[in-house]
C-alpha positions as CSV (number, residue, x, y, z in Angstrom):
1,M,38.1,181.5,68.8
2,V,41.3,183.5,68.9
3,G,42.0,185.3,65.6
4,A,45.2,185.2,63.7
5,K,46.1,188.7,64.9
6,G,45.6,187.7,68.5
7,I,47.9,184.7,68.1
8,K,50.6,186.8,66.4
9,G,50.3,189.4,69.2
10,S,50.7,186.7,71.8
11,R,53.7,185.3,70.0
12,R,55.3,188.7,69.8
13,R,54.9,189.2,73.6
14,D,56.4,185.8,74.2
15,W,59.4,186.6,72.0
16,S,59.7,189.9,73.8
17,K,60.1,188.1,77.1
18,V,62.7,185.8,75.7
19,T,64.6,188.7,74.2
20,L,64.6,190.5,77.5
21,A,65.9,187.4,79.3
22,L,68.7,186.9,76.7
23,L,69.7,190.6,77.0
24,A,69.8,190.2,80.8
25,C,72.1,187.2,80.5
26,C,74.3,188.9,77.8
27,F,74.7,192.2,79.7
28,I,73.9,192.1,83.4
29,V,75.8,188.9,84.2
30,P,78.9,189.9,82.3
31,L,78.8,193.3,84.0
32,I,78.9,191.7,87.4
33,I,81.8,189.4,86.3
34,I,83.7,192.3,84.8
35,T,83.2,194.3,88.0
36,I,84.6,191.4,90.1
37,G,87.6,191.2,87.9
38,F,88.0,195.0,87.9
39,L,88.0,195.1,91.7
40,G,90.4,192.2,91.9
41,I,88.4,190.6,94.7
42,R,87.2,187.2,95.9
43,I,83.7,186.8,97.3
44,P,83.7,184.8,100.6
45,S,81.3,181.9,101.0
46,G,80.0,179.8,103.8
47,S,80.7,176.2,104.7
48,G,78.3,175.0,102.0
49,G,79.4,177.4,99.4
50,Q,76.4,179.6,100.0
51,P,76.4,183.4,99.5
52,L,77.5,185.3,102.5
53,E,74.6,186.2,104.8
54,L,75.0,188.2,108.0
55,P,74.0,186.6,111.3
56,K,71.3,188.1,113.5
57,L,73.2,190.1,116.0
58,T,71.1,190.2,119.1
59,S,73.5,192.0,121.4
60,G,73.9,195.8,121.4
61,Q,70.7,196.5,119.5
62,A,70.4,200.2,118.7
63,D,67.6,202.6,117.7
64,L,68.5,204.3,114.4
65,K,66.8,207.6,115.5
66,S,69.0,207.8,118.6
67,L,72.1,206.5,117.1
68,I,75.1,208.9,117.1
69,V,78.0,207.8,114.9
70,R,81.4,209.3,114.1
71,T,82.5,209.9,110.5
72,V,86.0,209.0,109.2
73,D,86.6,212.8,109.3
74,G,85.9,213.0,113.0
75,E,82.4,214.5,112.8
76,N,79.6,213.3,115.1
77,L,76.5,212.4,113.1
78,A,73.0,211.5,114.2
79,L,72.2,208.9,111.7
80,G,68.4,209.0,112.0
81,N,68.3,212.8,112.2
82,T,68.0,213.8,108.6
83,S,67.6,217.6,109.2
84,G,64.5,217.6,107.1
85,K,66.1,216.1,104.0
86,P,65.8,212.6,102.5
87,R,68.8,210.5,103.5
88,V,70.3,207.6,101.6
89,I,72.3,205.1,103.6
90,V,74.5,202.8,101.7
91,A,76.1,199.9,103.5
92,V,79.2,198.5,101.9
93,A,82.3,196.4,102.2
94,T,85.3,197.2,100.0
95,W,85.7,193.6,98.8
96,C,82.1,193.4,97.6
97,P,81.4,193.9,93.8
98,T,77.7,194.7,94.3
99,C,78.7,197.4,96.9
100,A,80.7,199.2,94.1
101,L,77.6,198.9,91.9
102,A,75.4,200.2,94.7
103,L,77.6,203.3,95.1
104,M,77.6,204.0,91.4
105,N,73.8,203.5,91.2
106,V,73.3,205.9,94.1
107,K,75.6,208.5,92.6
108,K,73.6,208.4,89.3
109,A,70.3,208.5,91.2
110,V,71.1,211.6,93.2
111,E,73.1,213.7,90.7
112,R,70.2,216.0,89.9
113,F,69.1,216.6,93.5
114,N,72.3,218.5,94.6
115,D,72.0,219.4,98.3
116,E,68.4,218.3,98.6
117,V,69.4,214.9,99.8
118,S,72.1,213.6,102.1
119,I,74.2,210.5,101.5
120,V,75.9,208.4,104.3
121,V,78.1,205.4,103.4
122,V,78.5,202.9,106.2
123,G,81.4,200.5,106.1
124,V,80.1,197.4,107.9
125,W,83.0,195.1,107.3
126,S,84.7,195.8,110.6
127,E,86.9,193.8,112.9
128,G,83.8,193.2,115.1
129,L,81.8,191.7,112.3
130,V,84.6,189.7,110.9
131,S,85.2,188.2,114.3
132,K,81.6,187.1,114.6
133,L,81.6,185.7,111.1
134,S,84.9,183.8,111.3
135,K,83.3,180.8,113.1
136,A,80.8,180.2,110.3
137,Y,82.8,181.3,107.2
138,T,86.3,180.6,105.9
139,S,88.8,182.7,104.0
140,L,87.2,186.0,105.0
141,P,88.7,189.2,103.6
142,A,90.6,191.4,106.1
143,P,88.5,194.0,107.9
144,D,88.1,197.4,106.2
145,T,89.8,200.4,107.6
146,P,88.7,204.1,107.5
147,E,91.4,204.7,104.9
148,S,90.4,201.8,102.6
149,L,86.7,202.7,103.0
150,K,87.4,206.3,102.0
151,R,89.3,205.3,98.9
152,F,86.5,203.0,97.9
153,V,83.9,205.7,98.2
154,E,86.1,208.2,96.3
155,R,86.5,205.6,93.5
156,F,82.9,204.5,93.0
157,G,80.8,207.2,94.8
158,D,81.4,210.8,95.7
159,P,84.1,212.1,98.2
160,R,81.7,214.7,99.5
161,W,79.4,212.0,101.0
162,K,79.6,211.3,104.8
163,I,81.5,208.1,105.5
164,V,81.1,206.0,108.7
165,M,83.1,203.0,109.8
166,D,80.8,200.7,111.8
167,S,83.5,199.4,114.1
168,D,81.1,198.1,116.8
169,T,78.3,196.9,114.5
170,R,75.8,199.3,116.0
171,V,74.7,200.6,112.6
172,L,74.4,197.0,111.3
173,N,72.2,196.2,114.2
174,A,70.0,199.3,113.9
175,L,69.4,198.6,110.2
176,K,69.0,194.9,110.7
177,L,71.0,194.1,107.6
178,K,70.8,190.7,106.0
179,Y,73.8,191.2,103.6
180,V,76.9,193.4,103.7
181,D,75.5,195.7,101.0
182,A,72.2,197.5,101.1
183,I,70.6,200.8,100.2
184,V,68.2,202.4,102.7
185,V,66.2,205.6,102.1
186,L,64.9,207.7,105.1
187,N,62.3,210.4,104.7
188,R,62.5,213.9,106.2
189,N,61.6,212.5,109.6
190,G,64.2,209.8,109.6
191,V,61.7,207.0,108.9
192,E,62.7,204.2,106.5
193,V,60.6,204.3,103.3
194,Y,62.7,202.1,101.0
195,R,65.2,199.3,101.2
196,V,67.0,197.0,98.8
197,E,69.4,194.2,99.6
198,P,71.8,193.6,97.9
199,G,72.1,197.2,96.7
200,G,73.9,196.7,93.5
201,Y,71.0,195.4,91.4
202,V,68.6,198.3,91.7
203,D,67.8,200.7,88.9
204,P,69.0,204.3,89.8
205,K,65.7,205.6,88.4
206,E,63.9,203.6,91.1
207,I,66.0,205.3,93.9
208,A,65.4,208.7,92.2
209,K,61.7,208.2,92.2
210,I,61.6,207.4,95.9
211,I,63.6,210.5,96.6
212,E,61.2,212.6,94.5
213,N,58.2,211.2,96.4
214,V,59.8,212.1,99.7
215,L,60.6,215.7,98.5
216,R,57.0,216.2,97.5
217,Q,55.7,215.3,100.9
């Protein structure tokens, strides 16, 4: 038979779960709503009002390790060549509220690592992608530009990060993204060890822990 103390302990655990759920509703949901209003954006939706998902792009598939991209500052960058450092790749679109949250989360996660980790922000909302999506989705935001992407990163991330405009969707193909925002961590050898999609809901401590594990290896 369960004692009175056991019953009380069980009830406390149940109430703790309820309390956590209420806190999530009271703080996390309003935070997302405030962020949407703060950015002044409208999230596009599909024909059935479903959240925006990216199609599987079967043409022009690219290998991340051999992929050479060009930053908005004109620098050639081997995306999968991390030069022996952990690399965090953040895929974003400037109209996307969770993308802004993803940048802020990454900024907080890497602040104590200094130059031990490299950050690359990839703008996936290009003319090429918008053209592919226009047949399935309505009222799509205008494609991002290198200038708008740079301002977005400066506002929510760090201007020192490398910024890439994925004009031909090669990076999107190589990463096989399901949504426009994602956080991907590569180890010292350029191998993916962590991914979260969408990237705005992750705890910065979780990203920091992954980076710490890579640095220990």
